[in-house]
Every structure is written in structure tokens, then in C-alpha cells.
PAVEXZA-913314 format. One record per residue (C-alpha): residue number from 0; chain; x, y, z. Coordinates in nm, 2 decimals, always signed. Layout:
resi NUM	chain A	px X	py Y	pz Z;
...
//
This chain:
resi 0	chain A	px +1.49	py -0.10	pz +1.50;
resi 1	chain A	px +1.57	py -0.39	pz +1.28;
resi 2	chain A	px +1.45	py -0.39	pz +0.91;
resi 3	chain A	px +1.16	py -0.65	pz +0.98;
resi 4	chain A	px +1.01	py -0.40	pz +1.32;
resi 5	chain A	px +1.06	py -0.10	pz +1.07;
resi 6	chain A	px +0.81	py -0.25	pz +0.81;
resi 7	chain A	px +0.59	py -0.37	pz +1.09;
resi 8	chain A	px +0.56	py -0.01	pz +1.19;
resi 9	chain A	px +0.49	py +0.14	pz +0.85;
resi 10	chain A	px +0.23	py -0.16	pz +0.80;
resi 11	chain A	px +0.05	py -0.07	pz +1.14;
resi 12	chain A	px +0.04	py +0.31	pz +1.06;
resi 13	chain A	px -0.13	py +0.21	pz +0.71;
resi 14	chain A	px -0.37	py +0.02	pz +0.90;
resi 15	chain A	px -0.43	py +0.29	pz +1.10;
resi 16	chain A	px -0.44	py +0.53	pz +0.84;
resi 17	chain A	px -0.19	py +0.79	pz +1.00;
resi 18	chain A	px -0.06	py +0.97	pz +0.72;
resi 19	chain A	px +0.17	py +1.15	pz +0.94;
resi 20	chain A	px +0.29	py +0.83	pz +1.14;
resi 21	chain A	px +0.40	py +0.64	pz +0.81;
resi 22	chain A	px +0.54	py +0.96	pz +0.70;
resi 23	chain A	px +0.77	py +0.95	pz +0.96;
resi 24	chain A	px +0.89	py +0.56	pz +0.89;
resi 25	chain A	px +0.99	py +0.70	pz +0.52;
resi 26	chain A	px +1.31	py +0.78	pz +0.41;
resi 27	chain A	px +1.31	py +1.15	pz +0.24;
resi 28	chain A	px +1.38	py +0.99	pz -0.08;
resi 29	chain A	px +1.12	py +0.72	pz -0.07;
resi 30	chain A	px +1.04	py +0.48	pz -0.35;
resi 31	chain A	px +0.71	py +0.35	pz -0.44;
resi 32	chain A	px +0.62	py +0.12	pz -0.69;
resi 33	chain A	px +0.27	py +0.02	pz -0.77;
resi 34	chain A	px +0.12	py -0.28	pz -0.89;
resi 35	chain A	px +0.13	py -0.17	pz -1.24;
resi 36	chain A	px +0.50	py -0.07	pz -1.20;
resi 37	chain A	px +0.44	py +0.32	pz -1.20;
resi 38	chain A	px +0.72	py +0.48	pz -0.98;
resi 39	chain A	px +0.65	py +0.79	pz -0.74;
resi 40	chain A	px +0.93	py +0.96	pz -0.54;
resi 41	chain A	px +0.96	py +1.16	pz -0.19;
resi 42	chain A	px +0.82	py +1.13	pz +0.15;
resi 43	chain A	px +0.60	py +1.46	pz +0.04;
resi 44	chain A	px +0.45	py +1.26	pz -0.25;
resi 45	chain A	px +0.38	py +0.93	pz -0.07;
resi 46	chain A	px +0.27	py +1.14	pz +0.22;
resi 47	chain A	px -0.02	py +1.31	pz +0.00;
resi 48	chain A	px -0.09	py +1.01	pz -0.20;
resi 49	chain A	px -0.15	py +0.81	pz +0.08;
resi 50	chain A	px -0.40	py +1.07	pz +0.21;
resi 51	chain A	px -0.55	py +1.05	pz -0.11;
resi 52	chain A	px -0.57	py +0.68	pz -0.10;
resi 53	chain A	px -0.76	py +0.65	pz +0.24;
resi 54	chain A	px -1.01	py +0.89	pz +0.12;
resi 55	chain A	px -1.07	py +0.68	pz -0.17;
resi 56	chain A	px -1.06	py +0.35	pz -0.01;
resi 57	chain A	px -1.21	py +0.36	pz +0.34;
resi 58	chain A	px -1.10	py +0.05	pz +0.59;
resi 59	chain A	px -0.80	py +0.02	pz +0.37;
resi 60	chain A	px -0.58	py -0.29	pz +0.57;
resi 61	chain A	px -0.26	py -0.48	pz +0.51;
resi 62	chain A	px -0.25	py -0.83	pz +0.61;
resi 63	chain A	px +0.06	py -1.00	pz +0.64;
resi 64	chain A	px +0.07	py -1.40	pz +0.67;
resi 65	chain A	px +0.46	py -1.41	pz +0.61;
resi 66	chain A	px +0.77	py -1.25	pz +0.60;
resi 67	chain A	px +1.12	py -1.35	pz +0.44;
resi 68	chain A	px +1.41	py -1.14	pz +0.49;
resi 69	chain A	px +1.66	py -1.15	pz +0.19;
resi 70	chain A	px +2.00	py -1.00	pz +0.14;
resi 71	chain A	px +1.91	py -0.67	pz +0.05;
resi 72	chain A	px +1.49	py -0.68	pz +0.10;
resi 73	chain A	px +1.23	py -0.81	pz +0.25;
resi 74	chain A	px +0.93	py -1.00	pz +0.10;
resi 75	chain A	px +0.60	py -1.03	pz +0.23;
resi 76	chain A	px +0.30	py -1.22	pz +0.14;
resi 77	chain A	px -0.05	py -1.19	pz +0.26;
resi 78	chain A	px -0.38	py -0.98	pz +0.13;
resi 79	chain A	px -0.52	py -0.64	pz +0.13;
resi 80	chain A	px -0.89	py -0.56	pz +0.22;
resi 81	chain A	px -1.12	py -0.24	pz +0.19;
resi 82	chain A	px -1.41	py -0.09	pz +0.09;
resi 83	chain A	px -1.45	py +0.18	pz -0.19;
resi 84	chain A	px -1.75	py +0.31	pz -0.36;
resi 85	chain A	px -1.96	py +0.10	pz -0.11;
resi 86	chain A	px -1.81	py -0.24	pz -0.22;
resi 87	chain A	px -1.60	py -0.43	pz +0.02;
resi 88	chain A	px -1.30	py -0.66	pz -0.16;
resi 89	chain A	px -1.03	py -0.85	pz -0.03;
resi 90	chain A	px -0.72	py -0.97	pz -0.27;
resi 91	chain A	px -0.42	py -1.17	pz -0.24;
resi 92	chain A	px -0.11	py -0.95	pz -0.24;
resi 93	chain A	px +0.29	py -0.94	pz -0.18;
resi 94	chain A	px +0.53	py -0.66	pz -0.12;
resi 95	chain A	px +0.90	py -0.62	pz -0.12;
resi 96	chain A	px +1.05	py -0.33	pz +0.14;
resi 97	chain A	px +1.39	py -0.19	pz +0.15;
resi 98	chain A	px +1.55	py -0.05	pz +0.47;
resi 99	chain A	px +1.81	py +0.18	pz +0.49;
resi 100	chain A	px +1.92	py +0.32	pz +0.84;
resi 101	chain A	px +1.58	py +0.26	pz +1.02;
resi 102	chain A	px +1.37	py +0.38	pz +0.76;
resi 103	chain A	px +1.17	py +0.26	pz +0.46;
resi 104	chain A	px +1.34	py +0.35	pz +0.15;
resi 105	chain A	px +1.13	py +0.15	pz -0.09;
resi 106	chain A	px +0.80	py -0.02	pz -0.10;
resi 107	chain A	px +0.70	py -0.21	pz -0.38;
resi 108	chain A	px +0.34	py -0.36	pz -0.42;
resi 109	chain A	px +0.23	py -0.70	pz -0.62;
resi 110	chain A	px -0.16	py -0.70	pz -0.63;
resi 111	chain A	px -0.44	py -0.69	pz -0.83;
resi 112	chain A	px -0.62	py -0.40	pz -0.81;
resi 113	chain A	px -0.90	py -0.54	pz -1.01;
resi 114	chain A	px -1.18	py -0.55	pz -0.76;
resi 115	chain A	px -1.11	py -0.13	pz -0.66;
resi 116	chain A	px -1.13	py -0.05	pz -1.00;
resi 117	chain A	px -1.45	py -0.21	pz -1.08;
resi 118	chain A	px -1.58	py -0.09	pz -0.80;
resi 119	chain A	px -1.51	py +0.26	pz -0.90;
resi 120	chain A	px -1.63	py +0.22	pz -1.26;
resi 121	chain A	px -1.98	py +0.38	pz -1.36;
resi 122	chain A	px -2.25	py +0.13	pz -1.47;
resi 123	chain A	px -2.30	py +0.07	pz -1.83;
resi 124	chain A	px -2.60	py +0.27	pz -1.92;
resi 125	chain A	px -2.94	py +0.08	pz -2.02;
resi 126	chain A	px -2.96	py +0.03	pz -2.36;
resi 127	chain A	px -3.15	py +0.25	pz -2.60;
resi 128	chain A	px -3.48	py +0.17	pz -2.65;
//
């Protein structure tokens, strides 16, 4: 399986919210870098993280418009969409993927998560009378 095929399989598993399937595509020492630069390490950590994320964001889905293959990584552009706290959102996104020996070794996300964060905030209390 080529690098693009591995990444497509990973995205398909994400779009189906298949935690076991997406975990099977990851290397044991997988590295996930979120849009704030936080790094999460290990297949087990990511398995739990994705399960929690799918509970938080229903209907989460990645839409890829374009792939570009470099010497050591793949770059993808598209969008993500989902629903959190009853609010639907869709935002542009980009990703960098590194594949080693037929498994996803690194997944880096570039996305503005403000719509997600905003949907999870408590509304401001009414002003005191």
C-alpha cells in the first residue's frame, strides 16, 4: 500500500468514526500534532483521543480536495465539518502526513478550531439587574 493509500484509509476510518480501524493504520509510536502545536504520542493515546473526540464532535468528517506528495511527507488541503453542542460547523483545513512502512507515523493538523471552541462555551450570563 502506497503512502497516499495509507492516508486515504486513515481518513476513511475517521469519517466512519472507526476507532479500531484508524488505530490499526497508526504506527505504535504515532505522533499527532494538533492545530495549537500540542503533541500526542503513541497509538494507545491516540486511540483514546479519537474516541473522546468523536463523542465531543458528532458527524465529524474530513473532506480532502487535494493531495501533494513531497520527499518525506504528504500535504493535504480541504475542510473539516462536524457538530458540537448542537451547532454545525465547517472550516478550511490542511494536514501533513508521514508514512513509514505502510503505517501512519505522523499526522499534523492545521485548522481554525474556533467554531468548535465557540460551540462548547457556556453562554454569557444575563447582566445583573
